[in-house]
C-alpha positions in Angstrom: -0.1 -0.2 0.0 2.9 2.3 1.1 4.4 1.5 -2.5 1.2 2.4 -4.3 0.8 5.9 -2.6 4.6 6.9 -3.4 3.8 5.7 -7.0 1.0 8.1 -7.2 3.0 10.9 -5.2 6.0 10.4 -7.7 3.5 10.4 -10.9 2.0 13.8 -9.4 5.5 15.2 -9.0 6.5 14.2 -12.4 3.5 15.9 -13.9 4.0 19.0 -12.2 7.7 19.1 -13.2 6.8 18.6 -17.0 4.7 21.6 -16.8 7.3 23.5 -15.2 10.2 22.4 -17.7 7.5 23.2 -20.5 6.7 26.5 -18.9 10.7 27.6 -18.8 11.1 26.2 -22.4 8.4 28.3 -23.9 9.6 31.3 -21.9 13.1 30.9 -23.1 12.2 30.0 -26.9 10.0 32.9 -27.2 12.3 35.2 -25.5 9.2 36.4 -23.2 11.2 37.7 -20.5 14.0 37.0 -17.9 14.7 36.9 -14.2 16.2 40.5 -14.5 12.9 42.0 -16.0 10.1 43.7 -13.6 6.8 41.7 -14.7 3.3 42.6 -13.8 0.8 39.9 -13.9 -3.1 40.7 -14.8 -5.0 38.3 -12.3 -8.8 37.8 -12.1 -8.3 35.1 -9.4 -9.4 32.7 -11.7 -7.7 29.0 -12.9 -5.4 30.3 -15.6 -3.8 33.7 -13.9 -3.7 31.8 -10.4 -1.7 29.1 -11.9 0.6 31.4 -13.6 1.0 33.2 -10.4 2.2 29.9 -8.9 4.8 29.2 -11.5 6.2 32.6 -11.8 6.8 32.5 -7.9 8.1 28.6 -8.3 10.4 29.9 -11.0 11.9 32.7 -9.0 10.8 35.6 -11.1 10.4 39.2 -9.7 6.9 40.1 -10.4 3.9 42.3 -9.2 -0.2 41.2 -9.5 -2.5 43.5 -10.6 -6.2 43.4 -10.5 -9.2 45.3 -11.7 -12.5 45.0 -9.6 -15.5 45.8 -12.3 -18.2 45.7 -9.4 -20.5 43.9 -11.9 -21.1 41.0 -9.6 -21.7 42.4 -6.4 -20.1 40.6 -3.3 -18.5 38.0 -5.8 -16.2 40.7 -7.3 -15.1 42.0 -4.0 -14.3 38.3 -3.1 -12.0 37.9 -6.1 -10.5 41.0 -5.4 -9.9 39.9 -1.8 -8.7 36.4 -3.0 -6.2 37.9 -5.3 -4.8 40.5 -2.6 -4.1 37.1 -0.2 -2.6 35.3 -3.3 -0.2 38.5 -3.9 0.5 38.4 0.0 1.2 34.5 0.0 3.6 34.7 -2.8 5.2 37.8 -2.0 4.2 39.8 -4.4 3.6 43.5 -4.6 -0.5 44.2 -5.3 -2.2 46.7 -7.1 -6.1 47.0 -7.6 -8.6 49.3 -8.9 -12.3 49.5 -8.6 -14.4 50.8 -11.4 -18.0 51.4 -12.8 -18.2 50.0 -15.7 -21.6 51.2 -16.8 -20.8 54.5 -16.0 -17.5 54.6 -17.9 -19.1 53.1 -21.4 -19.0 55.1 -24.4 -21.7 55.2 -27.1 -22.1 51.4 -28.6 -19.8 49.8 -26.5 -20.3 46.6 -24.8 -19.8 45.6 -21.4 -17.1 43.4 -22.4 -15.6 46.3 -24.7 -15.7 48.7 -21.9 -14.3 46.3 -19.3 -11.3 45.4 -21.8 -10.7 49.3 -22.2 -10.7 50.2 -18.9 -8.3 47.1 -17.7 -5.5 47.6 -20.3 -5.7 51.5 -19.5 -5.1 50.8 -16.1 -2.3 48.2 -16.7 -0.7 50.4 -19.1 -0.6 53.3 -16.4 0.9 51.1 -13.7 3.6 50.0 -16.4 4.6 53.8 -16.9 4.2 54.7 -13.4 6.1 51.8 -11.7 8.5 51.0 -14.7 7.3 47.4 -15.5 9.2 45.6 -18.3 6.6 43.2 -19.2 2.6 42.7 -18.6 1.8 39.0 -18.5 -1.7 37.7 -19.1 -2.6 33.9 -18.8 -4.1 33.2 -22.2 -4.1 29.8 -23.1 -4.5 27.6 -26.3 -8.2 27.4 -25.8 -8.4 31.0 -25.6 -6.7 31.2 -28.7 -9.0 28.9 -30.6 -11.8 31.1 -29.4 -10.3 34.3 -30.6 -9.7 32.8 -33.8 -13.3 31.8 -34.2 -14.6 34.9 -33.0 -12.4 36.6 -35.8 -13.5 34.5 -38.5 -17.1 34.9 -37.5 -16.8 38.9 -37.6 -14.6 38.8 -40.5 -10.9 39.2 -40.8 -8.0 38.5 -42.5 -4.5 36.2 -41.6 -3.7 38.1 -38.9 -7.1 37.5 -37.4 -7.1 33.7 -38.2 -3.6 33.1 -36.4 -5.0 34.3 -33.3 -2.9 35.7 -30.2 0.6 35.7 -30.4 2.8 34.9 -27.7 4.6 38.4 -27.6 3.5 41.6 -28.7 5.1 44.7 -27.2 5.5 44.7 -23.9 2.4 42.2 -23.5 3.3 38.5 -23.4 1.4 35.3 -23.0 3.5 33.0 -21.5 0.7 29.7 -21.0 -0.2 30.2 -24.6 1.4 27.1 -25.5 -0.6 24.8 -23.0 -4.4 23.6 -23.0 -6.9 24.5 -20.2 -6.7 20.9 -19.2 -3.0 20.7 -18.5 -3.5 24.2 -16.5 -6.2 22.6 -14.5 -4.3 19.1 -13.9 -1.3 21.1 -12.6 -3.8 23.2 -10.1 -5.5 20.0 -8.9 -2.2 18.2 -8.1 -0.5 21.3 -6.8 -3.4 21.9 -4.5 -4.1 25.3 -5.8 -7.2 27.1 -5.3 -9.0 29.7 -7.4 -12.3 31.7 -8.1 -14.9 30.8 -10.4 -16.8 33.3 -12.2 -20.5 32.8 -12.7 -20.6 34.8 -15.7 -18.4 32.4 -17.4 -21.2 29.8 -17.6 -23.8 32.4 -19.2 -24.2 32.1 -23.1 -25.1 35.8 -23.3 -21.8 36.5 -24.7 -20.4 35.4 -28.3 -17.3 33.8 -26.6 -19.1 32.2 -24.3 -21.5 30.7 -26.8 -18.5 29.2 -29.0 -16.6 27.8 -26.0 -19.9 26.1 -24.5 -21.4 25.2 -28.0 -19.0 25.4 -30.8 -15.6 24.3 -29.6 -16.7 20.8 -28.1 -18.7 20.4 -31.5 -15.6 20.9 -33.6 -13.4 18.8 -31.1 -15.9 15.7 -30.8 -17.0 15.6 -34.3 -14.1 16.8 -36.3 -11.1 16.5 -33.7 -10.2 20.1 -34.0 -9.2 20.7 -30.6 -7.1 23.6 -28.8 -4.1 21.5 -29.4 -4.2 20.7 -32.8 -5.3 24.2 -33.5 -2.4 25.5 -32.1 -0.1 23.8 -34.7 -2.3 25.4 -37.3 -1.8 29.0 -35.6 2.1 28.2 -35.9 1.8 27.6 -39.5 -0.5 30.9 -39.9 2.1 32.9 -37.9 4.9 31.7 -40.2 2.6 32.8 -43.5 1.9 36.1 -41.6 5.6 36.8 -41.1 6.3 36.1 -45.1 3.1 38.3 -45.9 4.8 41.1 -43.9 8.2 40.6 -45.6 6.7 41.0 -48.9 4.4 43.8 -47.7 7.6 45.8 -46.2 9.1 45.2 -50.0 6.4 46.8 -51.5 6.2 49.7 -49.1 10.0 50.1 -49.8 9.1 50.3 -53.5 6.1 52.4 -53.7 5.2 54.1 -50.5 6.7 57.5 -49.4 6.5 58.5 -45.5 6.2 62.2 -44.7 5.5 62.5 -40.8 2.5 60.4 -40.0 1.3 60.6 -43.7 2.0 58.0 -46.1 1.6 58.2 -49.9 1.3 55.1 -52.4 2.5 55.7 -55.9 0.1 54.6 -58.6 3.0 54.8 -61.2 5.1 51.9 -62.0 2.8 49.0 -61.4 2.5 46.4 -64.3 -0.9 45.3 -65.6 -0.2 41.8 -64.2 0.7 43.5 -60.6 -2.8 45.5 -60.0 -3.7 42.7 -57.5 -0.7 43.9 -55.6 -1.4 47.4 -55.8 -5.0 46.7 -54.3 -3.2 44.7 -51.7 -1.0 47.3 -50.5 -3.9 50.0 -50.5 -5.9 47.8 -48.5 -3.2 47.1 -45.8 -2.3 50.7 -45.5 -5.9 51.8 -45.5 -6.7 49.6 -42.8 -4.0 51.0 -40.6 -5.7 54.4 -40.9 -9.4 52.6 -39.9 -10.8 52.4 -43.3 -13.4 49.8 -43.6 -13.3 47.3 -46.4 -16.4 48.9 -48.5 -14.5 52.4 -47.9 -11.3 50.7 -49.6 -13.0 49.7 -52.5 -14.5 53.2 -52.9 -11.1 54.5 -52.9 -9.9 52.1 -55.5 -12.8 53.1 -57.7 -12.2 56.9 -57.5 -10.9 58.9 -60.6 -9.7 62.2 -60.6 -9.0 63.9 -57.4 -11.3 62.9 -54.4 -11.4 62.7 -50.5 -12.7 60.1 -48.1 -12.7 60.1 -44.3 -12.6 57.2 -42.0 -13.3 57.4 -38.4 -9.8 58.9 -37.6 -8.1 59.7 -40.9 -8.3 61.1 -44.7 -7.4 59.7 -48.0 -6.7 62.0 -50.8 -6.8 60.3 -54.2 -5.1 61.7 -57.2 -4.3 60.3 -60.4 -0.8 59.8 -59.3 -1.3 58.8 -55.8 -3.2 58.0 -52.6 -2.2 59.5 -49.4 -3.3 58.7 -45.9 -3.3 61.3 -43.3 -4.5 61.5 -39.9 -7.1 63.9 -39.3 -6.9 66.8 -37.3 -10.1 67.3 -35.8 -9.7 71.0 -35.0 -8.8 71.6 -38.6 -6.3 74.3 -37.5 -4.2 76.2 -40.0 -0.4 76.0 -39.5 0.6 78.9 -36.8 4.1 80.5 -37.1 6.3 79.2 -34.2 9.6 81.1 -32.9 13.0 79.1 -31.7 14.7 81.1 -29.2 17.4 78.1 -27.9 18.2 74.8 -29.0 17.2 72.2 -28.8 13.5 72.7 -29.7 11.6 69.5 -29.9 8.1 68.5 -31.1 7.5 72.2 -32.7 3.9 72.2 -34.6 1.0 69.4 -33.9 0.1 66.1 -35.5 2.1 65.2 -38.8 3.7 68.8 -38.5 5.9 68.1 -35.3 9.8 69.1 -36.1 12.5 69.1 -33.8 15.7 71.1 -34.1 19.1 70.3 -32.4 22.8 71.3 -32.9 24.6 68.3 -33.0 28.4 67.2 -33.6 28.7 67.0 -38.0 27.7 63.5 -38.6 29.9 61.4 -41.1 26.9 60.8 -43.6 24.3 63.5 -43.6 22.0 62.2 -46.0 19.5 60.5 -43.6 16.1 59.3 -43.4 14.1 61.7 -41.3 16.7 64.1 -40.9 18.3 67.3 -42.5 21.4 68.8 -41.7 22.2 72.7 -42.0 25.1 75.1 -41.2 24.9 76.6 -37.7 22.4 79.2 -37.5 22.1 82.5 -35.7 18.9 82.7 -33.2 16.0 83.2 -33.6 14.7 81.0 -36.3 11.1 80.5 -36.9 8.7 78.1 -38.6 5.7 79.3 -40.5 3.4 78.3 -43.7 4.3 79.5 -47.1 3.4 82.8 -48.4 2.5 84.1 -51.9 5.6 84.8 -53.8 8.0 82.9 -51.5 11.4 82.1 -53.2 14.2 80.3 -52.2 17.7 78.4 -53.3 17.1 74.8 -53.7 20.3 72.9 -52.7 22.0 71.7 -56.1 20.6 74.5 -58.3 24.0 76.6 -58.1 22.5 79.6 -56.2 19.5 80.1 -58.6 16.4 80.8 -56.6 12.9 79.2 -57.1 9.3 80.0 -56.3 8.5 77.6 -53.2 5.2 76.9 -55.3 6.9 76.0 -58.2 9.3 73.5 -56.0 6.6 71.9 -54.6 4.6 71.3 -58.3 7.8 69.7 -59.4 8.1 67.5 -56.4 4.5 66.4 -57.0 3.4 67.5 -53.7 -0.4 67.1 -53.5 -2.3 70.5 -53.8 -4.0 69.5 -50.4 -0.5 69.3 -48.4 1.3 72.3 -49.6 -0.2 74.5 -47.0 0.2 72.0 -44.2 4.0 72.1 -44.5 6.4 74.1 -42.4 9.1 76.5 -43.7 12.2 76.7 -41.6 13.4 80.8 -41.7 15.9 82.7 -40.2 15.7 86.0 -38.4 15.5 87.9 -41.8 12.9 85.7 -43.0 15.1 83.8 -45.4 13.9 80.4 -46.3 16.4 78.0 -45.0 14.9 74.5 -45.5 11.7 72.7 -46.2 11.6 70.2 -43.6 10.9 66.9 -45.0 12.1 68.0 -48.3 15.2 69.7 -48.9 17.5 72.7 -47.8 18.6 75.8 -49.1 21.9 76.4 -51.2 23.0 79.2 -49.2 22.5 77.4 -45.6 24.4 74.1 -46.7 26.8 72.5 -44.2 30.6 73.5 -45.3 33.9 71.8 -44.6 34.6 74.1 -41.6 31.6 73.2 -39.8 32.3 70.9 -36.9 28.5 71.6 -35.5 25.6 71.6 -37.4 21.7 72.1 -37.0 19.9 68.8 -37.3 16.2 69.2 -38.5 14.2 66.1 -37.6 10.3 65.4 -38.0 7.5 62.7 -37.6 
């Protein structure tokens, strides 16, 4: 009898160590975090995040625990907060908690889940900034990833949506994404870890819950597509997505010009057989400016000069290009700004933001996002163009040219010309058009050891 008990205990210990080893291997393979990182764990008190807290403690990581009390379930919500606070105390982790009123914080059209997610991640983001955490950890697992992919497919998505969640996105990491819920549950049971159950998880009021309770069991039982098998598909899809991103970057390098936060897609140089690639490029750039699929089709059908707004941006269509720009909701014109000292940073607003700084002369002065000028006398000023403005573009041997003609020759769209700052000296001589060129009479000379760097974006 004693031998049987010992055998069972040894099996439990072996199972627990197996998950610990898999956890360590996944964290190292995906380069999620190290022992020197300051970690913040988002913990609801449920099975997954509670197990992750114990794993981090067992592996000797330095971490704090953050919890948000949404106050949607009365005493049960307060009980969750108390449980997580006690968990943090037991594990020797710092504890942060915020209570919020979800209904009072809702914006027009937001569901309860959307509001809760926005409040939660805003809170975590603030904690990361205030407390200087290196990583935010969530306890999403393989089952969550399958549910996310199914939700995205039902609502409409592309390759990035079908692949589901990634182990790492910026400072957000998901160290349990390689594990099934069954593995996590077994580990918790064998380790005698207690957790809180959220009664709302049993409700089918939400799409994700209906997928969890009805669709994923059907896929697993009838077709053999469980979370573990889906995880293999997700790995293949992630590989495909990386290749797609590589191809997209190559197209952008060839056909997209960036000015500040604007992106301009050239319509020239495309072969007839590559028109589908042009449409794909427009689609991916436009989506980053929050244009809907139907709006993108509309943009592609435009002829002549037209414009169209998304919820946050504006697209300008000409026969030569399609340009995307964030909308300045206040529609402010450029206002002159005086520079009395260096460095001067983030002058202007939006995509007009410009920085000026005196620096040692670089070996290479042709750099993306920067122009270099001879060291000037102060004050300087930035202003929009005026009628009759002339300057000496670099490379024209000192000949002058109207700013208007320069902009026409450079094919700068009409709508953009009055949104570009000119950098001038105290005598109102144009020294440079930031983002485009410098004036011949203000260029860097061999004797200049210190120069003025003008950068933008």
